[in-house]
C-alpha positions in Angstrom: 27.4 141.7 78.5 28.4 142.4 82.2 31.9 142.7 83.3 32.3 142.3 87.0 34.9 145.1 88.2 33.4 145.8 91.6 36.4 144.9 93.8 35.9 147.4 96.6 32.2 146.8 96.7 32.6 143.0 96.9 35.1 143.3 99.7 33.0 145.6 101.8 30.0 143.4 101.2 31.9 140.3 102.5 33.5 142.2 105.3 30.2 143.4 106.8 28.5 140.2 106.4 31.2 138.3 108.4 30.1 140.1 111.5 26.8 138.7 111.3 28.1 135.1 111.1 30.1 135.6 114.2 28.1 138.0 116.4 25.6 135.5 117.6 28.2 133.2 119.5 31.3 131.5 118.4 32.0 130.0 121.9 32.6 126.3 122.0 30.0 124.5 124.0 31.1 122.6 127.1 29.9 119.2 128.3 26.2 119.1 129.7 27.3 119.3 133.4 24.5 121.5 134.6 20.8 120.9 133.5 18.7 123.8 132.6 16.8 125.1 135.7 13.2 126.0 135.8 13.5 129.6 135.1 11.5 132.0 133.0 13.1 132.0 129.7 10.7 134.3 128.4 12.0 137.1 130.7 15.6 136.4 129.5 14.2 136.7 125.9 12.3 140.1 126.8 15.5 141.7 128.6 17.8 140.7 125.7 15.7 142.0 122.9 15.0 145.2 124.7 18.7 145.9 125.4 19.8 145.0 121.8 17.0 147.2 120.2 17.9 150.2 122.7 21.5 149.9 121.5 22.7 149.4 125.2 26.5 149.4 125.5 26.7 146.1 127.2 23.5 144.4 126.2 24.5 140.9 127.0 25.3 141.5 130.6 21.8 140.9 132.1 21.2 137.7 130.2 24.6 135.8 129.9 27.2 134.9 132.5 30.1 137.3 132.8 32.8 135.5 130.6 30.4 134.7 127.6 28.7 138.3 128.0 32.1 140.0 127.7 32.9 138.3 124.5 29.5 138.8 123.0 29.5 142.6 124.0 32.8 143.1 122.0 31.3 141.3 118.9 28.1 143.3 119.2 30.0 146.6 119.3 31.9 145.7 116.1 28.8 144.5 114.4 27.0 147.9 115.6 29.7 149.9 113.9 28.9 148.2 110.6 25.0 148.1 111.2 24.0 150.9 113.4 20.3 150.6 112.5 19.2 147.0 113.1 16.1 145.4 114.6 16.4 142.3 116.7 13.6 139.8 117.3 14.0 137.0 119.7 11.5 134.1 120.4 11.5 130.8 122.2 11.9 127.8 119.9 11.5 124.1 120.5 13.7 122.2 122.9 16.6 120.3 121.3 16.9 116.7 121.0 18.9 116.5 124.4 16.3 118.7 126.2 18.3 122.0 126.0 16.1 125.0 125.5 16.6 127.0 122.3 15.8 130.5 120.9 15.6 131.9 117.5 17.2 135.3 116.6 16.3 137.5 113.7 18.3 140.5 112.8 17.3 142.9 110.0 18.9 146.3 109.0 20.1 148.6 106.4 23.6 149.9 105.8 24.5 152.8 103.6 27.9 152.8 101.8 28.5 155.8 99.7 25.5 155.9 97.2 24.6 152.4 97.9 22.1 150.8 100.3 22.5 147.2 101.4 19.7 145.2 103.3 20.6 142.6 105.9 18.5 139.6 107.0 20.1 137.2 109.4 18.8 134.2 111.5 20.2 132.1 114.2 18.9 129.2 116.4 20.9 129.0 119.6 20.8 126.1 122.0 22.0 126.7 125.8 21.6 125.9 129.3 20.6 128.2 132.4 22.6 128.7 135.4 21.6 131.3 138.1 19.0 132.7 135.8 21.5 133.3 133.0 22.4 131.7 129.8 25.6 129.5 129.6 27.0 126.9 127.3 25.4 128.5 124.3 25.9 126.9 121.0 24.9 127.9 117.4 22.5 125.2 116.1 22.2 126.8 112.6 22.5 130.2 111.0 22.4 132.1 107.9 22.7 135.7 106.7 21.8 137.4 103.4 23.1 140.8 102.4 21.6 142.4 99.3 21.6 145.6 97.2 18.7 147.5 98.6 18.0 149.2 95.3 17.3 146.1 93.5 16.4 143.5 96.1 16.7 140.3 94.4 14.7 137.4 96.1 16.6 134.2 96.5 16.0 130.9 98.2 18.9 129.1 100.3 18.5 125.3 99.9 21.2 124.3 102.2 20.6 121.9 105.2 20.9 122.8 108.8 22.4 119.5 109.8 24.0 116.6 108.0 25.4 113.3 109.1 29.3 112.8 109.1 30.7 111.7 105.7 27.6 112.3 103.7 27.1 114.3 100.5 24.8 117.2 100.6 23.9 120.2 98.2 24.7 123.8 98.5 22.0 125.6 96.5 21.2 129.3 96.4 18.5 130.0 93.7 17.0 133.1 92.2 13.3 133.1 92.8 12.6 135.1 89.7 13.5 134.1 86.1 16.9 135.6 85.1 16.0 135.5 81.4 19.0 136.7 79.5 20.9 138.1 82.4 24.5 137.1 82.9 25.2 136.1 86.5 28.3 134.9 88.3 29.1 133.4 91.6 31.2 131.3 93.9 31.3 129.7 97.3 34.0 128.7 99.8 34.2 126.9 103.0 35.2 129.2 105.8 38.1 128.2 108.3 37.8 129.0 111.9 40.8 131.3 111.4 39.1 133.3 108.8 36.0 133.7 111.0 37.8 134.7 114.3 40.2 137.1 112.5 37.3 138.8 110.8 39.2 138.8 107.5 37.0 138.8 104.3 37.5 135.9 102.2 38.5 135.8 98.5 35.7 134.3 96.5 36.5 133.6 92.8 33.4 134.3 90.6 32.5 132.1 87.8 29.7 132.3 85.2 26.6 130.5 86.4 23.8 128.8 84.5 20.5 127.4 85.6 19.2 130.3 87.7 21.5 130.0 90.7 24.5 128.5 92.3 24.5 124.8 92.8 27.4 122.8 94.5 27.6 119.3 96.0 30.0 118.8 98.9 30.9 116.0 101.3 30.6 116.5 105.0 33.7 115.9 107.4 34.1 112.6 109.1 34.0 114.2 112.6 31.2 116.2 114.0 31.5 119.9 114.1 30.5 122.9 112.2 30.9 123.9 108.5 30.6 127.6 107.5 30.0 128.6 103.9 30.3 132.0 102.3 28.9 132.8 98.8 28.8 135.7 96.5 26.5 136.3 93.6 26.8 138.9 91.0 23.7 140.0 89.0 23.4 143.0 86.7 20.8 144.4 89.2 23.3 144.0 92.3 25.3 141.8 94.5 24.1 139.1 96.9 26.3 137.8 99.7 25.3 134.8 101.9 26.7 133.0 104.8 25.3 129.7 106.1 26.4 127.2 108.8 25.8 123.5 108.6 26.1 121.3 111.8 27.8 118.0 111.2 26.4 115.2 113.6 27.1 111.6 114.0 23.6 110.6 115.1 20.5 110.6 113.1 18.5 111.8 116.2 20.5 115.1 116.1 19.3 115.8 112.5 17.0 118.9 112.3 15.2 120.6 109.4 
């Protein structure tokens, strides 16, 4: 039987994962008062990816307007302190339902803490507008991050929707891809508040025994549009897995995305 007494390890795992949730852009989107201009988004993507992978001290200055760039540079510096060896991949994605362009950002990296190695995989889709050949009014459309023990990389699937309608119920499922056999696993998931996210404080997640090969939870979306952010922790005899996932709450079916 496995007794979970990994307090410091869990705290660190949650703390570093928090930065991956906020690094992309927790800047509220403003009304669509400026249409995206006909500019080369591919150049923005190329410059941003190059600056991030070359570890420039202010990598967002060239691609974002000054106010947003300053906030993102601070977040990036804090993120880089936790994950100094990361690789960024940025690619153009399909336009959003309202015509705004979007990009996909993939982050991968490894962090060493004592004798332990952790592997990060993170994804964000970001919608935005263009003004003076720079990004403005950026908005997280969906995002997730997974942090796992590198020594025993346990494959999982995240079955959580990217968008849901206001007031509807939806499932939060994190599933082990391989049979757990007789292993004892535990886990928990909580809804993150904006205060927790902006303060960079790690959440306290109570772990309970899990059955059925993963973590399964049904929740109800708020009655008002916005974002819900979830943090989950799973403990397996072979290692720990920490997950963050954002869900966009919308009031119009046309805004639903897979």
